[in-house]
C-alpha positions as CSV (number, residue, x, y, z in Angstrom):
1,X,151.2,14.2,154.7
2,X,148.5,15.7,157.2
3,X,146.5,18.4,156.0
4,X,147.3,20.6,159.3
5,X,150.8,20.5,158.8
6,X,153.6,22.3,156.3
7,X,157.2,22.4,156.5
8,X,157.0,24.6,158.9
9,X,153.8,24.0,161.7
10,X,151.3,21.8,162.6
11,X,148.2,22.3,164.0
12,X,146.4,20.4,166.6
13,X,143.8,20.6,169.3
14,X,144.4,22.0,172.8
15,X,145.2,18.6,175.6
16,X,144.8,19.0,179.4
17,X,148.6,18.8,179.4
18,X,148.7,22.3,177.6
19,X,147.4,23.7,180.5
20,X,151.1,25.0,181.8
21,X,152.3,26.3,178.6
22,X,149.0,28.5,178.1
23,X,149.2,29.5,181.9
24,X,152.9,30.5,181.0
25,X,151.8,32.5,178.0
26,X,149.3,33.8,180.1
27,X,152.1,35.5,182.1
28,X,153.5,37.7,178.9
29,X,152.0,41.1,179.8
30,X,152.6,43.0,176.8
31,X,151.5,40.0,174.3
32,X,148.1,39.9,176.4
33,X,148.2,43.7,175.4
34,X,148.6,43.4,171.8
35,X,146.0,40.2,172.2
36,X,143.3,41.7,173.6
37,X,143.8,43.6,177.1
38,X,145.5,42.8,180.0
39,X,143.9,40.6,181.9
40,X,144.0,40.2,185.9
41,X,145.7,37.0,186.9
42,X,144.6,33.2,186.4
43,X,145.1,30.1,188.5
44,X,147.1,27.4,186.7
45,X,143.6,25.6,188.5
46,X,141.5,27.3,186.0
47,X,143.6,26.9,182.9
48,X,143.5,23.8,183.9
49,X,140.1,23.8,183.7
50,X,140.0,25.8,180.4
51,X,142.5,23.3,178.8
52,X,140.1,20.4,179.9
53,X,137.0,22.2,178.4
54,X,139.0,22.8,174.9
55,X,139.9,19.2,174.8
56,X,136.0,18.7,174.3
57,X,135.4,20.7,171.5
58,X,134.9,20.0,168.2
59,X,134.3,22.5,165.3
60,X,131.2,24.2,167.0
61,X,129.5,27.1,164.2
62,X,132.9,26.7,162.7
63,X,135.4,28.0,165.6
64,X,137.8,26.2,167.0
65,X,141.2,26.7,168.7
66,X,144.5,25.2,167.8
67,X,147.7,24.6,169.0
68,X,150.8,25.9,166.7
69,X,153.7,23.0,167.2
70,X,157.0,23.9,165.1
71,X,158.8,20.7,163.7
72,X,160.1,19.4,167.1
73,X,157.0,19.6,168.7
74,X,157.2,22.3,170.6
75,X,154.1,24.2,171.3
76,X,155.1,27.9,169.8
77,X,151.8,29.7,169.8
78,X,148.2,29.4,169.8
79,X,145.1,30.3,166.5
80,X,142.1,30.1,166.8
81,X,138.5,31.2,164.8
82,X,135.7,33.4,165.9
83,X,133.1,35.7,164.3
84,X,132.3,33.0,161.9
85,X,129.3,33.9,159.7
86,X,128.6,30.7,157.3
87,X,125.7,32.7,155.7
88,X,128.0,35.9,154.4
89,X,130.7,34.0,154.4
90,X,133.2,36.0,156.5
91,X,135.1,34.7,159.4
92,X,137.7,36.2,162.1
93,X,141.2,34.9,163.5
94,X,143.2,35.6,166.5
95,X,146.7,34.3,166.5
96,X,150.0,34.5,169.3
97,X,153.3,33.3,168.8
98,X,155.2,33.1,172.0
99,X,157.5,35.6,172.3
100,X,160.9,33.3,172.0
101,X,159.6,32.1,169.0
102,X,158.7,35.5,166.9
103,X,160.7,36.0,163.8
104,X,160.4,32.2,162.7
105,X,157.9,32.3,160.3
106,X,155.6,29.9,162.6
107,X,152.6,32.8,162.3
108,X,152.6,33.2,158.8
109,X,152.7,29.2,158.1
110,X,149.7,28.5,160.4
111,X,147.4,31.6,159.4
112,X,148.0,30.3,156.1
113,X,146.8,26.5,157.1
114,X,143.7,28.2,158.8
115,X,143.0,30.3,155.6
116,X,143.2,27.0,153.1
117,X,140.6,25.5,155.8
118,X,138.3,28.1,155.7
119,X,138.6,29.2,152.0
120,X,138.7,25.4,150.4
121,X,137.2,23.3,152.9
122,X,134.2,25.3,154.3
123,X,133.9,27.8,151.5
124,X,134.4,31.6,153.4
125,X,134.6,34.4,151.0
126,X,136.7,36.7,153.4
127,X,138.9,37.1,156.3
128,X,139.0,40.1,158.8
129,X,141.0,41.1,161.8
130,X,141.7,43.7,164.0
131,X,144.9,44.8,164.7
132,X,146.0,47.4,167.7
133,X,147.8,50.5,166.1
134,X,150.6,49.7,168.6
135,X,151.3,46.1,167.2
136,X,153.8,46.7,164.1
137,X,155.0,43.0,164.5
138,X,150.9,42.3,163.5
139,X,150.5,45.0,160.8
140,X,153.7,44.4,158.9
141,X,152.6,40.3,159.2
142,X,149.1,41.0,157.8
143,X,150.3,43.5,155.4
144,X,153.1,41.2,154.3
145,X,150.1,38.0,153.4
146,X,148.1,40.7,151.7
147,X,145.7,41.7,153.6
148,X,144.1,45.4,152.9
149,X,143.4,47.8,155.4
150,X,140.0,48.4,155.4
151,X,139.7,51.3,158.2
152,X,140.7,52.4,161.6
153,X,138.5,52.7,164.6
154,X,140.0,55.6,166.6
155,X,140.8,55.4,170.0
156,X,139.0,52.5,170.9
157,X,141.6,50.2,172.7
158,X,142.9,51.8,176.3
159,X,145.9,49.6,177.1
160,X,149.1,50.6,178.7
161,X,148.0,53.9,180.3
162,X,147.0,54.9,176.9
163,X,144.7,55.4,173.6
164,X,145.4,53.5,170.5
165,X,143.5,52.9,167.6
166,X,142.3,49.8,165.9
167,X,143.0,48.7,162.4
168,X,140.9,46.3,160.5
169,X,142.0,44.3,157.9
170,X,140.2,42.4,155.3
171,X,141.3,39.4,152.6
172,X,139.1,38.0,149.7
173,X,139.3,34.5,148.9
174,X,140.6,35.7,145.2
175,X,143.0,38.1,146.3
176,X,144.5,35.2,148.6
177,X,144.6,32.8,145.8
178,X,146.2,35.5,143.5
179,X,148.9,35.8,145.9
180,X,150.0,32.0,145.7
181,X,148.0,31.2,149.0
182,X,147.0,27.8,148.2
183,X,150.2,26.9,146.2
184,X,152.3,28.6,149.5
185,X,150.7,25.8,151.8
186,X,150.8,22.8,149.2
187,X,154.4,23.6,148.3
188,X,155.5,23.8,151.8
189,X,153.9,20.2,152.3
190,X,156.2,18.7,149.5
């Protein structure tokens, strides 16, 4: 089976044809608030240009942006890595799942694939994620995956007319392995 898939999802690069999907996802203002902040509306042309640029990107400084597909081949979300520091062996990621696909295990499955790649192929030793304190779904997801809350930056983000805290979660390669991370991905492939 392909390294980039399991029984729940397949990760693939961005294609030009994905532009309308990304543009539609950009219309979900609440999702934008949980990911970053509420951006002004963007044109379909600008999203198309972004998608076309993404299709040309290779793994660059260990950063990449994947589309998450379900077994039917439908794009259900995306995941991207950033702040990759090979010298210290740390990286970060951000993931989003379209609202209509929440609660189906797609984020968990995609994160497991990315963790396996970074821990077992690129030799990273720790992953860190920031989660807005008002994003209970993401908090629950990361705690379920075994991430440890390492700290909170109080009132670090302004969104929806109020300040919210930002929680920082970390997971070490050994902790992921102790929880059966590699076996979880491998089992899903068999």
